[in-house]
TORZA-558599 format. One line per 5 residues: number of its first residue (from 0); their letters; for each residue x, y, z of N, C-alpha, C, O. Coordinates in pm, whole numbers, plus 50000, padded with zeros to 5 digits. Example, Ala and Ser with C-alpha at 12.3 -4.5 7.8 and 13.67 -1.06 7.14 Angstrom:
// residues 2
0) as) 51319:49431:50780:51230:49550:50780:51320:49670:50780:51424:49668:50846; 51285:49775:50708:51367:49894:50714:51290:50003:50787:51341:50114:50804;
//
This chain:
// residues 360
0) mnptd) 48510:26579:14933:48538:26705:14905:48447:26796:15014:48365:26730:15079; 48449:26847:15024:48478:26964:15181:48447:27170:15104:48526:27250:15055; 48298:27177:15133:48259:27259:14998:48306:27411:15095:48315:27527:15053; 48328:27359:15232:48362:27499:15285:48561:27520:15382:48623:27581:15468; 48568:27427:15291:48719:27459:15313:48767:27609:15220:48741:27649:15107;
5) dspak) 48858:27668:15347:48875:27805:15314:49032:27839:15286:49075:27952:15263; 49107:27726:15293:49245:27687:15300:49300:27792:15176:49231:27845:15089; 49435:27802:15194:49491:27892:15072:49540:27778:14968:49609:27820:14875; 49513:27638:14974:49501:27590:14915:49453:27487:14809:49493:27423:14712; 49334:27510:14893:49174:27477:14826:49177:27659:14736:49158:27652:14615;
10) naeqa) 49193:27758:14774:49144:27884:14677:49243:27862:14566:49192:27841:14456; 49392:27862:14573:49479:27832:14432:49469:27734:14375:49541:27724:14276; 49388:27627:14406:49362:27558:14300:49242:27539:14293:49222:27419:14277; 49102:27627:14301:49025:27671:14233:49083:27800:14129:49041:27822:14016; 49151:27848:14175:49171:28003:14091:49254:27908:14000:49234:27956:13888;
15) vmfan) 49314:27829:13990:49371:27743:13852:49292:27650:13763:49357:27615:13665; 49164:27599:13769:49048:27609:13738:49008:27641:13627:49012:27615:13507; 48940:27747:13752:48859:27875:13687:48984:27954:13612:48945:28003:13506; 49084:27972:13631:49171:28007:13462:49157:27928:13376:49116:27972:13268; 49181:27801:13387:49217:27739:13286:49050:27738:13178:49053:27753:13056;
20) rlekq) 48922:27718:13259:48808:27767:13226:48783:27875:13126:48713:27878:13025; 48851:27949:13175:48811:28112:13098:48887:28131:12999:48864:28218:12915; 48998:28045:12996:49119:28049:12907:49062:28020:12760:49064:28084:12654; 48993:27859:12811:48899:27758:12715:48781:27878:12639:48774:27914:12522; 48722:27906:12722:48567:27939:12647:48620:28082:12610:48578:28121:12501;
25) ykhlr) 48703:28169:12677:48770:28304:12543:48845:28279:12458:48913:28372:12413; 48858:28163:12409:48970:28148:12275:48881:28114:12179:48913:28118:12061; 48720:28067:12231:48620:28014:12172:48525:28086:12147:48467:28074:12039; 48489:28172:12231:48390:28314:12203:48463:28395:12132:48425:28420:12017; 48584:28455:12186:48598:28561:12106:48627:28601:11935:48649:28709:11880;
30) kwarr) 48613:28422:11870:48615:28375:11746:48512:28446:11703:48538:28530:11617; 48361:28431:11751:48262:28398:11729:48215:28524:11763:48123:28558:11688; 48248:28622:11862:48211:28725:11904:48303:28858:11786:48260:28974:11780; 48409:28819:11717:48447:28901:11612:48393:28888:11517:48387:28987:11444; 48328:28763:11473:48249:28718:11325:48140:28778:11345:48094:28860:11266;
35) tgvsc) 48076:28735:11475:47882:28851:11454:47939:28997:11485:47873:29080:11423; 48042:29054:11563:48075:29193:11582:47978:29223:11714:47936:29338:11720; 47942:29143:11807:47948:29161:11950:48078:29148:12048:48166:29064:12066; 48032:29314:12118:48154:29341:12172:48157:29253:12330:48253:29218:12398; 48049:29241:12345:47984:29226:12511:47932:29128:12551:47809:29134:12545;
40) yrlyd) 47995:28987:12613:47967:28856:12607:47993:28775:12717:48106:28792:12762; 47929:28698:12770:47893:28656:12866:48028:28494:12844:48019:28408:12757; 48178:28504:12992:48242:28391:12909:48255:28279:13032:48334:28184:13034; 48136:28320:13157:48164:28207:13235:48010:28184:13387:47988:28260:13481; 47961:28096:13362:47830:28106:13405:47805:28016:13490:47695:27959:13485;
45) kdipe) 47935:27970:13621:47918:27835:13732:47917:27753:13651:47833:27664:13660; 48033:27757:13513:48065:27605:13479:48113:27526:13501:48155:27438:13425; 48123:27539:13665:48189:27467:13754:48143:27492:13887:48157:27592:13956; 48062:27340:13921:47977:27411:14010:48023:27526:14179:47972:27623:14235; 48157:27427:14203:48236:27499:14336:48272:27644:14325:48355:27695:14400;
50) iplav) 48210:27708:14232:48328:27803:14118:48212:27912:14086:48196:27957:13973; 48129:27953:14200:48013:27990:14159:47957:28124:14067:47848:28170:14101; 48014:28175:13972:48064:28291:13944:47961:28306:13803:47897:28214:13753; 47965:28471:13749:47868:28454:13668:47990:28606:13582:48000:28726:13611; 48070:28507:13460:48190:28601:13419:48146:28699:13279:48114:28633:13179;
55) dlyqe) 48142:28842:13268:48071:28906:13138:48218:28986:13071:48257:29084:13134; 48266:28961:12996:48315:29105:12898:48323:29192:12847:48330:29179:12725; 48327:29296:12889:48261:29449:12806:48400:29459:12778:48498:29442:12850; 48383:29509:12593:48452:29601:12529:48486:29712:12530:48474:29736:12410; 48527:29818:12583:48487:29987:12554:48459:30022:12385:48495:29963:12283;
60) sgten) 48391:30124:12404:48350:30147:12181:48509:30283:12213:48560:30372:12281; 48513:30181:12079:48630:30257:11959:48797:30258:12070:48905:30314:12049; 48750:30168:12188:48928:30085:12230:48983:29961:12239:48923:29867:12189; 49054:29949:12276:49079:29849:12282:49108:29783:12439:49175:29692:12489; 49026:29877:12476:49004:29835:12662:48895:29723:12683:48778:29721:12644;
65) rflhi) 48948:29653:12740:48862:29531:12788:48803:29508:12913:48883:29423:12952; 48733:29519:12995:48670:29466:13185:48595:29366:13147:48543:29312:13049; 48610:29362:13276:48535:29236:13295:48459:29236:13437:48526:29252:13539; 48384:29227:13441:48246:29177:13520:48173:29022:13626:48094:28929:13612; 48240:29067:13701:48250:28912:13804:48127:28964:13899:48090:29075:13935;
70) alyer) 48081:28826:13922:47948:28799:13982:47925:28714:14113:47822:28654:14086; 47947:28693:14183:47911:28521:14301:47774:28544:14345:47714:28638:14399; 47737:28394:14293:47642:28384:14303:47601:28399:14465:47677:28445:14550; 47520:28370:14480:47445:28359:14687:47497:28196:14662:47452:28130:14568; 47603:28137:14767:47622:28019:14783:47545:27950:14915:47527:27986:15032;
75) pyeks) 47515:27852:14847:47400:27685:14999:47459:27723:15073:47393:27791:15151; 47547:27717:15094:47681:27740:15275:47714:27918:15317:47760:28022:15269; 47673:27880:15403:47764:27976:15470:47918:28005:15468:47985:27902:15481; 47991:28125:15454:48105:28159:15450:48113:28319:15507:48048:28420:15478; 48223:28294:15600:48267:28443:15587:48308:28528:15567:48418:28527:15514;
80) veaee) 48247:28645:15597:48269:28816:15492:48456:28755:15465:48495:28732:15351; 48538:28738:15573:48674:28779:15515:48709:28647:15453:48803:28666:15377; 48686:28568:15452:48674:28423:15360:48646:28488:15227:48724:28535:15143; 48502:28478:15231:48465:28484:15085:48558:28591:14988:48580:28567:14870; 48608:28714:15056:48653:28832:14998:48814:28789:14967:48860:28845:14867;
85) iwmra) 48893:28710:15029:48987:28631:15037:48979:28544:14852:49045:28565:14750; 48891:28469:14877:48844:28358:14796:48825:28454:14672:48893:28421:14575; 48742:28572:14656:48738:28659:14547:48812:28716:14525:48773:28782:14429; 48953:28755:14559:49026:28820:14536:49123:28781:14467:49203:28848:14401; 49109:28604:14492:49208:28503:14393:49137:28503:14254:49176:28539:14142;
90) mqeaa) 49021:28453:14297:48979:28482:14187:48991:28558:14049:49019:28509:13939; 48954:28739:14092:48944:28822:14040:49071:28791:13965:49068:28743:13851; 49205:28823:14043:49356:28771:14022:49334:28695:13919:49339:28721:13799; 49309:28588:13980:49324:28472:13820:49277:28527:13702:49354:28517:13606; 49132:28605:13676:49071:28588:13579:49176:28683:13498:49247:28652:13403;
95) advle) 49161:28830:13574:49263:28903:13507:49442:28860:13438:49490:28868:13326; 49483:28824:13541:49620:28733:13504:49587:28647:13326:49605:28708:13221; 49539:28506:13334:49496:28460:13168:49456:28555:13123:49552:28570:13047; 49371:28672:13093:49295:28683:12972:49369:28864:12988:49318:28961:12931; 49489:28871:13072:49539:28986:13069:49470:29094:13008:49459:29132:12891;
100) ipker) 49400:29159:13185:49302:29273:13165:49364:29345:13261:49370:29270:13359; 49401:29425:13280:49453:29484:13448:49352:29509:13548:49257:29585:13531; 49380:29428:13675:49292:29455:13794:49200:29586:13777:49081:29579:13805; 49251:29693:13737:49174:29728:13782:49059:29784:13711:48989:29884:13721; 49065:29682:13637:48940:29714:13480:48833:29583:13512:48722:29567:13462;
105) vftki) 48923:29469:13644:48775:29331:13710:48699:29400:13817:48773:29442:13906; 48574:29424:13833:48500:29467:13918:48427:29317:13955:48387:29220:13890; 48432:29352:14089:48330:29171:14135:48228:29232:14264:48237:29329:14340; 48146:29142:14248:47975:29179:14281:47972:29052:14393:48054:28961:14379; 47917:29050:14454:47836:28965:14539:47697:28967:14561:47645:29041:14646;
110) rkrqr) 47593:28839:14440:47509:28860:14402:47398:28760:14535:47424:28642:14556; 47305:28817:14595:47219:28759:14684:47079:28748:14565:47057:28809:14461; 46992:28629:14645:46890:28583:14614:46739:28734:14628:46669:28761:14726; 46741:28807:14471:46666:28918:14501:46548:28896:14576:46475:28798:14587; 46546:29047:14639:46459:29077:14822:46293:29138:14757:46185:29160:14811;
115) gedsq) 46350:29152:14603:46263:29306:14565:46303:29390:14472:46424:29413:14472; 46233:29447:14386:46268:29551:14272:46420:29650:14373:46540:29664:14352; 46350:29685:14452:46447:29787:14524:46581:29708:14585:46683:29770:14616; 46571:29575:14597:46754:29543:14540:46835:29531:14457:46956:29511:14454; 46740:29548:14375:46826:29534:14215:46823:29736:14217:46928:29799:14203;
120) yervs) 46730:29786:14230:46789:29924:14218:46879:29963:14330:46874:30085:14316; 46938:29948:14406:47020:30008:14552:47152:30003:14462:47201:29905:14407; 47208:30173:14463:47361:30150:14499:47419:30095:14569:47420:30116:14690; 47496:29994:14498:47631:29959:14639:47777:29982:14603:47853:29884:14607; 47813:30071:14576:47947:30149:14540:47900:30288:14486:47782:30323:14476;
125) nvggr) 47990:30348:14458:48024:30518:14407:48165:30485:14351:48255:30561:14388; 48188:30412:14291:48334:30405:14218:48288:30459:14059:48368:30518:13987; 48171:30435:14024:48190:30546:13879:48234:30486:13805:48324:30540:13741; 48198:30345:13771:48305:30263:13602:48212:30267:13538:48153:30160:13527; 48148:30396:13460:48093:30394:13365:48189:30408:13226:48278:30490:13206;
130) ivvde) 48135:30290:13129:48166:30327:13013:48088:30329:12927:47973:30335:12972; 48094:30326:12799:48002:30282:12654:48081:30151:12606:48198:30116:12621; 47979:30098:12548:47954:29935:12453:47878:30005:12348:47812:30108:12331; 47927:29880:12275:47848:29908:12135:47771:29781:12106:47813:29670:12138; 47667:29802:12049:47588:29674:12030:47471:29672:11925:47366:29735:11939;
135) ggsrf) 47497:29598:11828:47464:29615:11699:47423:29727:11628:47305:29739:11596; 47531:29832:11594:47516:29947:11552:47466:30035:11646:47447:30153:11614; 47434:29983:11792:47403:30113:11917:47489:30132:12000:47561:30035:12026; 47511:30239:12060:47574:30288:12180:47505:30251:12332:47386:30278:12346; 47591:30179:12464:47500:30164:12533:47616:30239:12659:47738:30227:12664;
140) lvnls) 47517:30321:12759:47612:30311:12919:47631:30222:13007:47525:30163:13027; 47710:30186:13065:47740:30068:13131:47782:30133:13235:47822:30250:13236; 47771:30028:13363:47814:30095:13501:47886:29947:13540:47829:29846:13498; 47993:29933:13609:48051:29810:13589:48053:29820:13776:48082:29712:13827; 48034:29899:13846:48018:29915:13975:48011:29906:14059:48066:29843:14149;
145) dyldt) 47864:30037:14033:47759:30086:14129:47636:29982:14132:47562:29971:14229; 47626:29921:14033:47509:29810:14115:47514:29701:14068:47581:29669:13970; 47456:29641:14123:47423:29507:14098:47437:29452:13970:47513:29356:13962; 47378:29494:13858:47343:29475:13719:47430:29576:13690:47479:29650:13776; 47462:29586:13522:47582:29692:13497:47472:29775:13385:47497:29876:13319;
150) gifld) 47361:29706:13388:47254:29833:13272:47208:29806:13119:47146:29872:13035; 47287:29638:13124:47237:29606:12990:47269:29434:13017:47369:29366:13038; 47104:29409:13002:47111:29218:13048:47223:29174:12884:47202:29212:12769; 47271:29137:12905:47333:29072:12718:47261:28910:12752:47354:28835:12723; 47209:28871:12773:47123:28766:12760:47005:28826:12661:46967:28741:12580;
155) hrpar) 46942:28949:12652:46845:28948:12621:46919:29065:12448:46871:29169:12403; 47059:28974:12392:47102:29071:12313:46990:29018:12167:46946:29091:12078; 46968:28881:12184:46904:28853:12032:46741:28913:12026:46702:28953:11917; 46662:28918:12125:46549:28958:12156:46532:29147:12121:46433:29215:12095; 46642:29173:12133:46666:29367:12153:46727:29315:11946:46716:29406:11864;
160) amvra) 46741:29277:11932:46761:29249:11773:46640:29215:11735:46572:29314:11712; 46596:29132:11722:46451:29158:11668:46357:29201:11664:46289:29187:11563; 46298:29297:11807:46264:29373:11836:46333:29540:11704:46261:29639:11688; 46405:29533:11668:46528:29635:11599:46447:29645:11504:46379:29747:11487; 46440:29525:11415:46427:29420:11279:46296:29468:11263:46290:29520:11151;
165) eaagk) 46177:29477:11329:46063:29507:11290:45984:29613:11371:45865:29598:11399; 46078:29752:11418:46038:29849:11468:45994:29940:11385:45904:30008:11433; 46038:29976:11236:45989:30016:11178:45853:30111:11115:45766:30064:11041; 45857:30235:11156:45726:30311:11143:45620:30274:11252:45501:30306:11242; 45674:30200:11362:45577:30153:11463:45567:30227:11650:45669:30248:11715;
170) rvlnl) 45459:30250:11690:45451:30265:11777:45506:30167:11871:45473:30048:11865; 45604:30223:11974:45665:30108:12058:45638:30113:12179:45651:30231:12212; 45612:30064:12250:45604:30072:12420:45706:30002:12476:45734:29887:12441; 45775:30075:12578:45859:29943:12663:45831:29955:12816:45855:30047:12894; 45774:29832:12835:45732:29841:12975:45891:29747:13085:45970:29655:13062;
175) fsytg) 45867:29830:13188:45944:29761:13282:46118:29824:13228:46213:29748:13243; 46136:29945:13176:46250:29962:13067:46331:29956:13078:46412:29927:12990; 46367:29994:13259:46508:29981:13289:46590:30064:13235:46550:30177:13262; 46721:30070:13146:46822:30177:13101:46761:30166:12934:46817:30214:12836; 46681:30119:12935:46564:30103:12787:46667:30061:12691:46671:30158:12615;
180) afsvh) 46738:29990:12656:46834:29916:12559:46741:29913:12482:46750:29958:12368; 46622:29854:12536:46548:29766:12426:46463:29925:12346:46443:29952:12227; 46441:29980:12436:46405:30183:12325:46464:30180:12266:46419:30170:12151; 46629:30187:12282:46757:30231:12168:46730:30159:12040:46695:30203:11930; 46755:30036:12084:46700:29936:11955:46580:29935:11924:46561:29848:11839;
185) aasgg) 46450:30010:11961:46344:30031:11882:46366:30151:11776:46350:30144:11654; 46411:30270:11859:46419:30377:11838:46511:30392:11658:46472:30453:11557; 46657:30298:11684:46767:30294:11642:46651:30191:11465:46662:30207:11343; 46591:30130:11520:46519:30082:11407:46384:30112:11356:46282:30048:11333; 46425:30245:11345:46268:30294:11290:46207:30354:11309:46160:30435:11229;
190) assvt) 46165:30336:11482:46006:30353:11520:45958:30528:11493:46035:30619:11464; 45810:30536:11513:45752:30695:11490:45787:30702:11643:45839:30805:11686; 45763:30608:11718:45786:30672:11885:45769:30558:11914:45713:30462:11861; 45848:30583:12047:45904:30440:12173:45887:30572:12332:45926:30674:12389; 45806:30472:12327:45744:30506:12520:45863:30424:12621:45882:30313:12571;
195) svdls) 45912:30436:12692:45969:30394:12793:45871:30409:12911:45811:30516:12904; 45829:30313:13046:45812:30307:13144:45872:30257:13250:45885:30136:13232; 45925:30297:13374:45947:30244:13415:45917:30275:13615:45817:30344:13633; 45997:30229:13760:45917:30319:13889:46046:30352:13889:46074:30425:13984; 46124:30328:13827:46304:30388:13903:46338:30503:13835:46325:30494:13713;
200) ktylt) 46371:30591:13872:46400:30750:13820:46499:30738:13780:46522:30774:13664; 46663:30646:13914:46720:30628:13839:46798:30593:13681:46884:30647:13612; 46700:30456:13670:46732:30342:13538:46634:30455:13442:46667:30435:13325; 46538:30554:13447:46474:30601:13332:46566:30725:13299:46578:30768:13184; 46629:30778:13406:46745:30868:13353:46821:30805:13290:46811:30866:13184;
205) waadn) 46914:30704:13265:47036:30643:13258:46952:30563:13086:47026:30523:12995; 46796:30554:13074:46728:30480:13013:46769:30661:12867:46837:30639:12766; 46725:30771:12890:46780:30903:12857:46859:30923:12842:46894:30951:12727; 46926:30925:12921:47152:30902:12873:47185:30846:12711:47250:30893:12618; 47093:30702:12732:47098:30592:12586:47080:30651:12491:47163:30664:12400;
210) lalng) 46912:30720:12497:46854:30717:12391:46953:30862:12332:46986:30874:12214; 46982:30949:12425:47064:31115:12367:47164:31052:12339:47193:31095:12228; 47261:30951:12375:47350:30975:12319:47347:30866:12154:47447:30837:12088; 47220:30829:12128:47247:30719:12026:47190:30874:11918:47170:30856:11798; 47179:30966:11960:47083:31090:11872:46962:31130:11919:46921:31246:11927;
215) fktsa) 46901:31016:11952:46758:31027:12058:46712:31110:12151:46748:31093:12268; 46602:31243:12109:46655:31353:12135:46482:31289:12278:46390:31218:12237; 46488:31330:12396:46394:31321:12477:46389:31424:12614:46489:31494:12633; 46318:31432:12673:46261:31504:12785:46329:31437:12914:46391:31330:12921; 46304:31514:13000:46353:31482:13161:46214:31333:13191:46095:31329:13162;
220) pragh) 46297:31240:13254:46216:31162:13297:46076:31206:13369:46106:31255:13478; 45931:31205:13348:45853:31289:13437:45756:31147:13493:45734:31040:13436; 45708:31204:13633:45628:31160:13668:45481:31103:13635:45429:31162:13541; 45427:31031:13676:45310:30999:13599:45245:30835:13696:45311:30741:13741; 45099:30860:13697:45005:30769:13747:44910:30799:13727:44896:30915:13686;
225) assee) 44791:30716:13744:44595:30734:13724:44534:30821:13652:44473:30836:13546; 44609:30926:13843:44536:31030:13784:44621:31152:13720:44607:31275:13716; 44687:31087:13685:44787:31239:13632:44677:31302:13498:44572:31243:13474; 44714:31419:13422:44762:31425:13331:44720:31389:13271:44658:31302:13332; 44673:31375:13094:44701:31269:13012:44830:31309:12903:44846:31248:12797;
230) talfg) 44942:31450:12960:45017:31456:12903:45163:31422:12976:45275:31396:12932; 45106:31436:13114:45215:31386:13194:45266:31214:13206:45371:31164:13246; 45168:31166:13165:45181:30968:13112:45214:30982:13001:45330:30943:12985; 45147:31039:12868:45219:31005:12765:45270:31122:12671:45279:31132:12549; 45299:31203:12773:45337:31304:12670:45312:31378:12580:45195:31362:12547;
235) rpder) 45372:31466:12509:45334:31553:12428:45309:31493:12254:45380:31406:12202; 45189:31564:12183:45193:31487:12093:45307:31484:11941:45309:31434:11829; 45389:31571:12025:45553:31635:11889:45639:31515:11987:45743:31474:11934; 45612:31470:12095:45748:31436:12175:45742:31273:12137:45633:31217:12146; 45848:31203:12099:45870:31055:12017:45880:31015:12123:45782:30956:12168;
240) ypcvh) 46044:31033:12238:46066:30913:12347:46053:30919:12435:46153:30896:12502; 45910:30957:12518:45879:31006:12676:45923:30891:12738:45898:30773:12711; 46009:30950:12846:46039:30843:12958:45949:30939:13048:45918:31058:13055; 45919:30779:13132:45791:30778:13193:45800:30715:13311:45803:30592:13321; 45805:30800:13415:45801:30725:13601:45718:30712:13631:45658:30797:13697;
245) sdvka) 45664:30586:13593:45572:30539:13644:45520:30349:13701:45582:30254:13653; 45436:30333:13774:45375:30183:13831:45288:30137:13698:45171:30174:13689; 45352:30053:13593:45300:29941:13464:45175:29940:13507:45087:29979:13430; 45151:29910:13594:44963:29857:13615:44868:29994:13536:44788:29998:13442; 44944:30133:13661:44863:30216:13655:44869:30268:13555:44769:30335:13528;
250) flsaa) 44967:30268:13464:45034:30328:13327:44946:30237:13308:44868:30247:13403; 44908:30145:13234:44853:30070:13182:44677:30113:13176:44628:30160:13073; 44610:30092:13277:44526:30159:13306:44464:30255:13246:44351:30247:13199; 44581:30415:13244:44562:30493:13235:44555:30485:13082:44468:30551:13024; 44607:30440:13039:44638:30402:12912:44506:30359:12785:44466:30413:12682;
255) rragk) 44469:30227:12865:44294:30203:12809:44224:30321:12835:44193:30375:12729; 44191:30373:12918:44132:30445:12977:44091:30590:12886:43989:30658:12876; 44212:30595:12835:44267:30712:12762:44290:30673:12580:44341:30752:12501; 44237:30533:12542:44253:30504:12423:44352:30514:12370:44369:30571:12262; 44439:30459:12439:44571:30469:12410:44634:30329:12316:44590:30227:12370;
260) awdli) 44713:30298:12208:44731:30211:12170:44874:30156:12076:44910:30254:12010; 44931:30082:12058:45132:30090:12058:45038:29961:11966:44930:29904:11981; 45161:29957:11857:45179:29817:11768:45303:29738:11811:45331:29643:11737; 45417:29769:11966:45464:29704:11943:45475:29712:12093:45479:29831:12125; 45481:29620:12214:45443:29615:12314:45594:29523:12369:45589:29402:12350;
265) vcdpp) 45744:29589:12445:45788:29464:12494:45767:29479:12631:45762:29596:12667; 45749:29362:12751:45732:29354:12851:45810:29247:12876:45813:29138:12817; 45880:29289:12977:46052:29220:13098:45959:29222:13212:45875:29310:13193; 45951:29194:13260:45899:29181:13458:45989:29139:13502:46058:29053:13448; 46014:29205:13642:46095:29153:13744:45981:28986:13749:45874:28952:13697;
270) tfsns) 46076:28928:13836:46021:28815:13895:45927:28852:13981:45814:28805:13979; 45976:28960:14083:45899:28972:14245:45923:29108:14243:46034:29146:14205; 45842:29186:14275:45860:29328:14287:45806:29379:14476:45683:29388:14485; 45867:29403:14579:45725:29453:14667:45807:29602:14715:45843:29622:14831; 45831:29712:14586:45882:29816:14586:45785:29882:14642:45669:29852:14614;
275) kraae) 45820:30003:14749:45682:30064:14797:45695:30194:14719:45654:30300:14767; 45745:30189:14609:45670:30274:14500:45572:30272:14429:45505:30359:14374; 45567:30102:14440:45427:30026:14356:45293:30058:14455:45296:30089:14574; 45176:30040:14368:45066:30088:14438:45048:29892:14522:44990:29867:14627; 45125:29784:14423:45060:29695:14487:45219:29569:14482:45312:29624:14423;
280) tldin) 45250:29446:14524:45359:29359:14487:45308:29288:14400:45192:29247:14390; 45444:29267:14302:45410:29221:14165:45500:29088:14248:45609:29078:14303; 45377:28989:14216:45449:28839:14189:45433:28796:14102:45319:28749:14089; 45532:28781:13981:45485:28754:13837:45445:28613:13787:45393:28592:13678; 45484:28491:13905:45428:28357:13839:45261:28389:13897:45183:28296:13877;
285) rdwee) 45215:28494:13955:45066:28495:14004:44963:28575:13892:44851:28549:13848; 45068:28696:13867:45009:28812:13761:45079:28806:13701:45155:28898:13734; 45143:28729:13576:45145:28708:13466:45008:28753:13381:45016:28838:13291; 44894:28696:13413:44802:28692:13272:44712:28816:13324:44651:28865:13229; 44690:28873:13430:44668:29016:13399:44744:29084:13363:44695:29181:13306;
290) lvrnc) 44882:29084:13368:44956:29184:13315:44948:29184:13196:44910:29278:13125; 44987:29066:13159:44967:29019:12956:44791:29108:12888:44771:29173:12785; 44724:29082:12968:44642:29063:12939:44605:29209:12924:44541:29239:12823; 44646:29328:13035:44666:29505:13045:44715:29518:12904:44632:29553:12819; 44865:29490:12860:44942:29495:12777:44811:29446:12642:44758:29548:12597;
295) lavla) 44778:29367:12603:44682:29290:12507:44605:29451:12497:44610:29544:12416; 44559:29435:12577:44401:29570:12615:44452:29708:12467:44392:29764:12375; 44610:29707:12531:44612:29867:12464:44728:29815:12329:44791:29913:12289; 44751:29734:12284:44783:29635:12144:44713:29671:12031:44597:29632:12033; 44743:29727:11942:44698:29761:11841:44658:29675:11731:44734:29580:11714;
300) pggsl) 44537:29684:11636:44540:29486:11550:44615:29464:11476:44578:29512:11369; 44721:29409:11467:44840:29361:11418:44975:29400:11445:45080:29408:11381; 44929:29425:11583:45058:29431:11719:45117:29333:11747:45071:29236:11687; 45206:29310:11816:45297:29215:11867:45315:29290:11945:45335:29411:11937; 45304:29155:12115:45377:29178:12199:45484:29103:12284:45458:28998:12343;
305) yfstn) 45640:29179:12288:45670:29027:12300:45657:29042:12490:45637:29146:12551; 45671:28926:12538:45640:28918:12689:45797:28793:12719:45836:28704:12644; 45853:28835:12856:45986:28793:12872:45969:28739:13040:45884:28788:13114; 46011:28692:13059:46044:28612:13237:46163:28547:13197:46192:28484:13096; 46262:28595:13357:46342:28460:13378:46278:28350:13505:46339:28247:13535;
310) srslk) 46182:28380:13554:46096:28281:13619:46067:28147:13522:46008:28121:13418; 46139:28084:13615:46189:27916:13580:46031:27839:13606:46012:27739:13537; 45887:27894:13730:45831:27838:13743:45702:27920:13689:45588:27903:13732; 45734:27998:13601:45600:28064:13584:45488:27968:13494:45545:28016:13396; 45417:27907:13455:45326:27748:13358:45217:27905:13251:45097:27933:13256;
315) fdpsg) 45299:27950:13195:45272:28028:13054:45143:27917:12991:45180:27816:12932; 44969:27947:13012:44884:27865:12983:44805:27967:12880:44724:28039:12940; 44812:27992:12713:44725:28094:12615:44604:28117:12680:44552:28227:12665; 44548:28028:12753:44397:28006:12767:44329:28107:12905:44217:28144:12939; 44444:28118:12945:44425:28223:13085:44467:28346:13077:44516:28412:13169;
320) iggaa) 44437:28403:12894:44503:28517:12868:44389:28633:12877:44382:28744:12929; 44262:28510:12762:44172:28540:12747:44161:28645:12677:44263:28693:12628; 43981:28730:12646:43971:28829:12523:44061:28764:12425:44100:28648:12419; 44091:28897:12331:44207:28879:12215:44282:28757:12198:44263:28680:12104; 44367:28738:12289:44434:28626:12291:44356:28502:12244:44407:28419:12169;
325) arpdt) 44221:28493:12295:44217:28362:12281:44126:28315:12163:44057:28213:12153; 44150:28443:12056:44101:28408:11881:44158:28357:11796:44248:28403:11724; 44106:28249:11797:44152:28181:11653:44262:28256:11552:44302:28190:11456; 44298:28354:11565:44383:28402:11439:44482:28483:11538:44567:28552:11481; 44482:28484:11627:44582:28534:11743:44714:28423:11726:44703:28309:11771;
330) viadl) 44845:28470:11654:44913:28368:11692:45035:28364:11835:45138:28404:11780; 45059:28345:11933:45078:28258:12026:45249:28177:11986:45257:28056:11963; 45403:28292:11983:45537:28155:11943:45589:28185:12078:45605:28295:12130; 45607:28091:12115:45765:28073:12199:45868:28038:12119:45902:27937:12057; 45927:28197:12142:46060:28241:12079:46164:28203:12193:46257:28276:12160;
335) tdasi) 46207:28137:12302:46311:28065:12412:46416:28112:12330:46472:28220:12315; 46431:27949:12260:46529:27916:12154:46597:27973:12101:46719:27957:12100; 46507:28092:12015:46563:28154:11923:46594:28281:12012:46626:28368:11931; 46599:28336:12146:46669:28436:12191:46710:28405:12289:46665:28470:12384; 46814:28295:12322:46935:28267:12370:47087:28270:12300:47132:28202:12207;
340) pedfr) 47143:28366:12374:47267:28391:12249:47409:28293:12316:47470:28285:12423; 47412:28239:12200:47594:28158:12203:47621:28119:12336:47603:28016:12401; 47687:28272:12366:47744:28274:12510:47687:28254:12655:47747:28276:12760; 47554:28207:12636:47511:28160:12807:47478:27995:12767:47389:27957:12690; 47538:27942:12812:47554:27828:12844:47425:27777:12953:47390:27659:12952;
345) nkrih) 47381:27846:13017:47251:27809:13030:47116:27848:13032:47055:27913:13116; 47065:27777:12882:47000:27768:12821:46839:27830:12910:46749:27864:12833; 46811:27842:13047:46693:27871:13113:46694:27998:13169:46606:28036:13246; 46816:28085:13122:46815:28262:13145:46656:28321:13133:46599:28386:13221; 46623:28300:13058:46482:28354:13036:46397:28289:12966:46440:28205:12887;
350) rlwki) 46247:28315:12978:46191:28270:12835:46138:28416:12777:46155:28530:12821; 46045:28353:12625:46048:28473:12597:45907:28406:12507:45917:28292:12462; 45787:28483:12489:45696:28465:12361:45694:28580:12324:45774:28663:12368; 45612:28605:12246:45609:28734:12061:45409:28627:12040:45373:28516:12001; 45333:28773:12104:45194:28730:12063:45165:28882:11946:45197:29001:11942;
355) tlall) 45087:28784:11867:45086:28888:11748:44908:28871:11734:44850:28763:11738; 44834:29019:11716:44708:29008:11721:44691:28993:11534:44780:29013:11450; 44555:28955:11511:44541:28982:11356:44462:29113:11349:44391:29146:11444; 44468:29165:11273:44418:29303:11187:44312:29258:11148:44294:29151:11088; 44242:29329:11177:44024:29346:11186:44046:29397:11076:43952:29439:11008;
//
């Protein structure tokens, strides 16, 4: 088999293979989705090696409208821009036809290896394909057209449910908060407060919109750094859902100096970030121990830290965390298996640990 074959016959052959696989997956997963109340899910993820696509289905809230988001992974070989566009159109048409979704509701993107956090934040178009979707009793704005990611990571659906289930009455901190999906679930679960921290003003504004969409009043995202006044970083005492524009390391350092503590912390960092907005480059394989220690330093007794990564090479060793985590009454649980949803055939899409400190 020649992987670089760009002939119309080869494209047609792959389109049929792709359509057949999508049809089979949809018949299976739509029953599961209906039974479990899931409205957005992954239909296909490189199931056929020579068709390296990720396909997610989104059901618009309150309507029968279905949308597809199709992302092409970076290939291990070169294909001309023109040939790639022709191939993607063939796959788009095959998906639209077999799932009976209008082609204007099928959005395609080419995903390259991430060169740092800025590439994730980069706008790729201005089409404005924004819709509202439902998840676990909450509503979220997703943008299917303008960024590499849509605004909600579907593989973290079970983890968000975990956070929601234990958030009642707790002070919650969401680090690398992205568009605030964990924050919304924590607030919906009855958290006494939820603080969202991210380096992107675009995504913090999006997080504030998501919180507001669910009835949680927020102030405009504000700047914060280690030398800021306390209210600039942590909000007014009466502010329950602050969105803070800050480098996470600087925020945690300032929080520790100020004697702040949270009962529940979610930390889902990028694998690598060389953003100019950050004081230092983040390499999670190198820096995860320090990051977890900094989180534990502001975790209240009896509190829990959810730490997640999509790095496959990170070597999680509890002995490297030290401090409170080294105490025998600290519980460290690997929740990876329980946190991978049924619609993801890639069981290595992420890893998740829960670290719970004992009550003093």
